[in-house]
N, C-alpha and C positions, 0 to 999 in steps of 0.2 A: 503493500499501500504506499502511497505517496506520503503519508504521514511519518512512516518508518524510514524515509530517506533522509540521511544527514548531508551527502554530498552527490550531486547530480551533474555528471560530466556529459556534454553532447557534443559530437561531431568535432572534437578538439583537433586543431591543427597547430603546428609548430614548425616553422622553416627558419633555416639558418643559410640565407642566401638562396641557392639553387637546391640545397638538401632539405628533402621531406622528411624531417626527423620524426614527427607525428602526423598521421594522414587520415584523420576522421574517426578518432577512438571515442567511443562512448562507453560509459560504466556507471554505475551507481554503488554507493556504500551506505549501507543502513546504519542506524544508531547502534552504538555498542551495547553490550559486547557483540563485536562482529568483525570478521576478517575477510578481506578479498585479496588474492594474490595476482601479481602481474608478472608473467613469465616469459622467457624467451632467450635467445642467444645475445651475446654482446652486439651492440649496433641495432637491437630491435626497436629502440625508443623507449624502454621501460623507465630509465631513470628521467628522461626529458619529460614524460608524463607527470611523474611526481612532483618535479620542479615546477612544472607549468600550473599544477594545482595550488600549489604554494606561491605563485608569482614571483618564482626566482628567475624565470626565463620569460621572454616576451611571448604572448600568444598570437598566432595569426588568424585564427578563426575558431568559430565554435563559442560554447557557453559552459561556465562553471558556476553552479549554484550551491551554496551552503546554507542549510536551513531556510531555503527559498530565496535567498538575496543573492544578487549578481555579485560573483566574486571579482570579476574582471573590472567593475565599476566602482568598486571601493576605494575611498580616498580617506587620508586624515585618520582620525579616531577610529573610524569604522574599520579601516584596513588594519590598524593597531590591534583592534579586539579580534579580527579574524586571525591575525598571526599568533594570538595567544591561544585561540581555540584549535588551531591546526599547527603542529610541529613536525619537524623532520629529524630522523637520526641517520646521520650520513654513513656511507659504507666504511670509510677509514677513519677511526677516532685519532689517528696520529695527525691527520690534517685538519680536523674540525676542533681539536683542543689546542688552546694557545700554550706553547711549551714554555712560555716566560711566566705563566700564571698558576698558582698553586689551584689545585682541584677546589678546595672552599670558595677562593675567589671567583673560580670559574662559574660555579653554580650561584654564588651570592650575587654575582653581576646581574644574572637574570632576574632574580628577586627584586633587587634594588630599581633596575630599569624600569620593570613594570609596576612599581609601587606596592609590591605584595609584602615587603617586609623592609624595615629600616636597617641602617647599618649595625646597629647595636643587637637587633633581634635575628639578622639573617644566619648568623652562626647556627642557631638551634634548629632551624628550618633546613639548613644545609645537612645537618646530622641526620634530621628525620628522612631526607630524601636518599642519602647514602644508604641508610639501613633499609629502605623500601627496595633499593636496587640490590640487596645482599651483599652491601660493602660495610667494612668497618668505618665508622664516623671518623676513626683517627686519621684515615687516608686524606682527609680534608688539607692536612698540612703538607702533603707532598706535591711533587710536580709530576706531570703526565709520564716522563720518561722512566719515573720510579715504579710505575704500575705496569702489570702484564697487559697484553692485548685485550684480554677478555675483562680485566678491571677497567681499562679505558673505555671499553664499549659501553659498560654498565655506567660510568660516569656520563656518557654520552646520552644514555637513556634517562638517567636522572636528571640531567639539565633539561631535556625536552619535557619531563614531569614536572618541572617547578612551576610551571603557568597552568597547571590543571587543564591540559588540552583535552579536547573530546574526539580529536582525529589525529592520528601519527602516520606519518609517511616513513616506512621503516626500507632505507634503501640498501639492500644486501647486508643486513646487520651482522651476519655471521660469515662472509665470504674471505675475510681476512684472518680468521681463527682456526686454531687446531680443532679437532673433532670433539674433545671434551668441552672446550670452551663454548662451541657451537651449542652442544647440547644444553649447557648452563643458560645460555642467552636465550634459547628458545624456551626453555622452561619459564624463565623470568617473563618472557613476553605473554606466555600462556597465563601466568599468575595474574600478571598487571591487568590484563584484558577483562578478567573477571572481577578483580578487586575495585578496579576504576571503571567499568562499564566502557572500556576503550573500544572505538573503531579505528582500524588501521588498513593501509594499503602497503601490503607485504611485497617488495619488489625483489625478485630472485631469478636466478637461472637453475636452482636446484629444486626439481619437483619432490624431492623425498622429504623436505621439511614441511610441505604444505598441509598435508593431513592432519587434523586436530588442531590447526591454528587458524585455517580459512575455510569459511562455508562455500565461498564462490572463488573462480579463478577465470582470468583472462589471459589468452595466449596471444603475444604480439609477433609479428613478422613483418620487418621492414617499414616499421611505424604503423602498420594496420591490424586489426584484429582478425586473427585466424580462427578463433574459436574462444567461446566463453560459456560458462554455465556452472551448475553445482560441482564443487571439487571432486567428490567421490565419483560422480556419474562421469565426469570429463576424464579422470584418470583410469576409470575401470573400462570406459567404452569410448575412446576418442572418435570424434567425426572428422579430423582433418588430418591428412598424412603428416604434416608437421608436427602436430601434437602426438601422433603415434611414434615419430622417431624420437621426441623427446622422453617420451614415456619409457621407450625401449632401452634407453640409456641409464635408468635408474637401477642401480644394483640391488639384488635381492639375495637376502640371507637364506631363504628356502629355496633349496635346488628344484623344488618341483614347481615354484612359481616364476622361475626364471624365463624371460622372454627372448625371442630371437632378436639380436640387435640390428637395427636399421641404419645402415651407414649412408648418410647424405653426402652426395658428391659436391666438390667445390666448396667455396665460401660465400657466405652471405654479400650479395651484390651491394654496390654502394646506392644509398637512397636518392643521390643526384640524378642518377640515371637507371632507375628501375625498368626491369624488362617489360615488354608489351605483355597484354593478357594477365593472367595471374601472376603475382610477383614471385610466387614460390616454385612456378613451373620448371625454371631451369634445373633445380634440384629435387624435383618430386619424383619419386619411383612409381607413382601412379598415374603420370601425366598422359593426357589424351588431346586430341586436336584443339578442341574448343578452349583447352588451359592456356594455349599459346597466343590467342587472339582476343578473349573476351575476360574482362576482370570479373570475377564472381562476386556478387553482393553478399553483404552480411545477412543471413536469413535464418528463420526458425528451422531447426532440424528435429527438434523434440521439446515437449513442454519445458519451458525455462532454459532452453539450450539454443545457441547460435553457431554458426559457422560459416566461412567464407570459402566454400569449395564446389566446384561443379559435380564431384562425385561424394559428397558428404553423407548422403544416403546410403551409398554403398559401403563406405568406410565404417559408419556407424553399425551396419548390418554384418560386418566382419571382413569386409576385403582388405587383404594384405598384399604387400609387394611381393612379385614372385621371385623364386630362386635366388639369383646371384647378389640381388640388392639387399638380401638379409643375411647375416653373418650370426651364428651363435655366439653370444657373449660368454667369454671365459672368465668366471668369477673366482677370486682366490679362495 
């Protein structure tokens, strides 16, 4: 229902000169607790979508509405209020934390700038935020280089939470961490979404971390939506060959559940000169003649699900690449 929607993005377009970084993306994020995943290879436009939502990059077209208000038209105090309500956690905390500032000052600066605490009272609030992020409050006196990568990412999350946002953009929050630290950060995100009733956009290339955190997922390719729908349904029965290939790359511990690995030829083409027809057709193992000439529209393929593929119905029904294009993945 419309009343449940916190953020509504329609036909979002972002261009950098001739490059169509985002080309007609639409998605909706419900009020929390709720998560939606934005997945795809590097260069698919995931991060640009997240930054456009927060007005960190200029938007070329489309609309962004937060609680019914036009985000692109916000100015002055209203824009400031929106930036308190919607926060981002960047991929690499090494680059988002000032190396010259102690952790306590980094978080306290946010509280003071937004008038949420005076300089005398900021320390107590910083300690509480660090504890909420499963960090020792004593770390407030340290510098970023004195913390581990996982601790730095927790500091970045604590800083984002300082203004009590209702929406978080999580831009690859675990990609720079080891497996153990990744698991702890994901567990922290899951706990905070329930405790704070958070809504978030989880940007990732790793489909394995999505179940349990995101009710919905959107698959991007060359700045366009390839497929979207409920996470469990999309992962169990992809309707787009690109999603099928991404899904086949997820390692399975259970030998009986392992899938044949679909190896896509070539690299992602440049968005400044996308191929004619379907943008995925040069790499698609299921390409047919119409794919080379006609851009497939994003259309419903099942209740609550959409895909931009001329053969979506066949893929959804079980069509898979023939012989040599699929290779058995050798799991350790």
